[in-house]
C-alpha positions in Angstrom: 2.1 -7.9 25.6 4.0 -4.9 25.8 4.4 -3.9 22.3 0.6 -4.2 21.9 -0.5 -2.3 24.6 1.7 0.8 24.0 1.1 0.4 20.4 -2.7 0.9 20.6 -2.2 3.4 23.7 0.0 5.6 21.5 -2.0 5.1 18.4 -5.3 6.0 19.9 -3.9 9.1 21.9 -1.9 10.6 19.1 -4.8 9.7 16.9 -7.3 11.6 19.2 -5.1 14.9 18.4 -5.3 14.4 14.7 -8.8 13.6 14.2 -12.4 14.5 15.5 -13.7 11.5 17.2 -15.3 13.1 20.2 -12.8 11.8 22.7 -13.6 8.1 21.8 -9.8 7.5 21.0 -8.5 9.5 24.0 -10.6 6.9 26.5 -8.9 3.9 24.7 -5.7 5.5 24.7 -5.8 6.3 28.5 -7.1 2.9 29.2 -4.5 1.0 27.2 -1.5 3.2 28.8 -3.0 2.8 32.3 -3.0 -0.9 31.8 0.8 -0.8 30.7 1.9 1.1 33.7 -0.2 -0.6 36.2 1.1 -3.9 35.2 4.7 -3.3 35.7 4.7 -0.4 38.4 4.1 0.1 42.0 1.1 2.3 42.7 3.2 5.2 43.9 5.0 5.2 40.5 2.2 4.9 38.1 1.1 8.5 38.3 4.7 9.5 38.2 5.5 7.9 34.9 2.0 8.5 33.3 2.7 12.1 34.1 5.9 11.9 32.2 4.4 10.1 29.4 1.7 12.3 28.9 4.0 15.4 29.4 5.7 14.2 26.1 2.4 14.0 24.5 2.0 17.6 25.5 4.8 18.5 23.7 4.0 17.1 20.8 0.7 19.2 20.9 2.4 22.2 21.7 4.9 21.8 18.7 1.9 20.9 16.4 0.0 24.0 17.4 2.6 26.9 18.2 6.0 26.1 17.4 5.5 24.0 14.4 9.1 23.3 13.7 9.5 19.6 15.1 12.1 20.2 18.0 9.5 19.9 20.7 7.6 17.2 19.1 10.9 14.9 18.9 11.6 15.8 22.6 8.0 14.8 23.6 8.3 11.6 21.7 11.9 11.1 23.4 10.1 11.6 26.6 7.3 9.2 26.1 9.7 6.6 24.7 11.7 6.9 28.1 8.8 6.7 30.1 7.4 3.3 28.9 11.2 2.0 28.5 12.2 2.5 32.1 8.5 1.3 33.6 9.2 -2.0 31.9 10.4 -4.7 34.3 13.5 -5.9 32.1 15.1 -4.7 28.7 13.0 -7.0 26.7 9.8 -5.9 27.8 11.4 -2.1 27.5 12.5 -2.9 24.1 9.3 -3.9 22.8 7.4 -1.2 24.5 9.6 1.6 22.9 9.0 0.0 19.4 5.2 0.1 20.5 5.1 3.9 21.0 6.9 4.5 18.0 4.8 2.4 15.5 1.7 3.5 17.5 2.8 7.2 16.4 3.4 6.5 12.9 0.1 4.5 12.5 -2.1 6.8 14.3 -1.6 8.9 10.6 -3.8 6.0 9.5 -6.7 7.8 10.9 -6.4 10.7 8.8 -7.6 8.9 5.7 -10.7 7.6 7.7 -11.9 10.3 9.7 -12.4 13.9 10.0 -9.3 16.0 10.5 -9.4 18.0 13.5 -9.8 21.9 12.3 -8.0 23.1 15.7 -4.7 22.9 13.7 -5.8 25.3 11.2 -6.6 27.9 13.5 -3.0 28.6 14.2 -1.7 28.2 10.7 -3.0 30.4 7.8 -4.5 28.0 5.3 -6.1 30.4 2.8 -4.3 31.8 0.0 -4.0 35.6 -0.2 -4.7 35.9 -3.8 -6.4 38.3 -5.9 -9.2 36.0 -6.6 -9.9 35.6 -2.8 -10.3 39.3 -2.7 -7.0 39.9 -1.3 -4.0 42.3 -3.4 -0.6 43.0 -2.1 0.5 44.5 -5.2 0.9 48.3 -5.3 -1.0 49.9 -8.4 1.9 51.6 -9.1 4.0 48.3 -9.4 1.4 46.9 -11.6 1.5 49.9 -14.0 5.2 49.0 -14.5 4.5 45.8 -16.7 5.9 46.3 -20.4 7.7 49.9 -19.3 11.2 50.3 -20.2 13.9 51.5 -17.9 17.9 50.9 -17.3 20.0 48.8 -14.7 21.4 51.2 -12.1 23.5 48.2 -10.7 24.6 44.8 -12.1 22.1 42.7 -11.5 23.3 38.9 -11.1 20.2 38.4 -10.9 19.0 41.0 -8.3 19.4 44.9 -8.6 18.0 48.0 -9.0 16.5 49.5 -11.9 15.2 52.9 -12.9 12.0 53.5 -14.6 10.2 56.7 -15.2 12.6 58.5 -13.0 12.0 56.4 -10.0 14.3 53.4 -8.6 13.2 49.9 -7.9 14.7 46.6 -6.4 13.9 44.0 -9.3 15.3 40.6 -10.5 16.3 39.4 -14.1 14.7 36.5 -15.7 17.9 34.3 -15.4 20.1 37.1 -17.2 23.2 38.9 -15.9 22.2 42.4 -16.8 25.2 45.0 -16.5 24.8 48.3 -15.2 23.2 50.9 -17.6 21.8 48.1 -19.7 18.3 48.7 -20.9 15.7 46.6 -19.6 11.8 45.9 -19.8 9.5 44.8 -17.1 8.0 41.5 -17.8 6.1 41.0 -14.7 5.0 41.9 -11.5 4.0 39.5 -8.5 3.3 41.6 -5.4 6.3 44.0 -5.0 8.6 41.6 -6.8 9.5 43.0 -10.2 10.9 40.6 -13.3 13.0 42.4 -16.1 14.4 41.3 -19.1 17.6 42.9 -21.1 16.3 44.4 -24.2 18.5 43.5 -27.1 20.5 46.6 -28.5 
């Protein structure tokens, strides 16, 4: 029973964070978790352990929306596991409770295949590609004009180095070749401010 309750509670609560379900999963998840803590704890401890549990859930939210490196999410998941584990009356129930939280968290990902994903996560992360087709262009016009022009390597390129083209110095990268200083080079392509050159055969 402990496994089922923590499994469903965690699955619905994290599912509420992932998909746009208008609070239905939040109510269900809160209900299951409340039942779990009220079954095993004294009234004065119910609020405390629920706060610990939801603090862990909050850390997961912060990680997903701000930090996004997994550190806080890992700590949050650990806090949630500790909350249910220590609330159980014995180690068997505690073990099943912990397994329920873990499986519930992973199972919540299934909701992403069924329901509409929350767009709140995309407000923090830049989703659009800044391409020229979208009206963005980080490429300097002078760099674009370098394509097919010839110059010479001012340093050894293994594969990054400095080249001189039309009297100007540029940082460039070779196309997998090791180019020696003073070798003649030609610009193959330009991507943003990245200049790709190749060695010209003598």
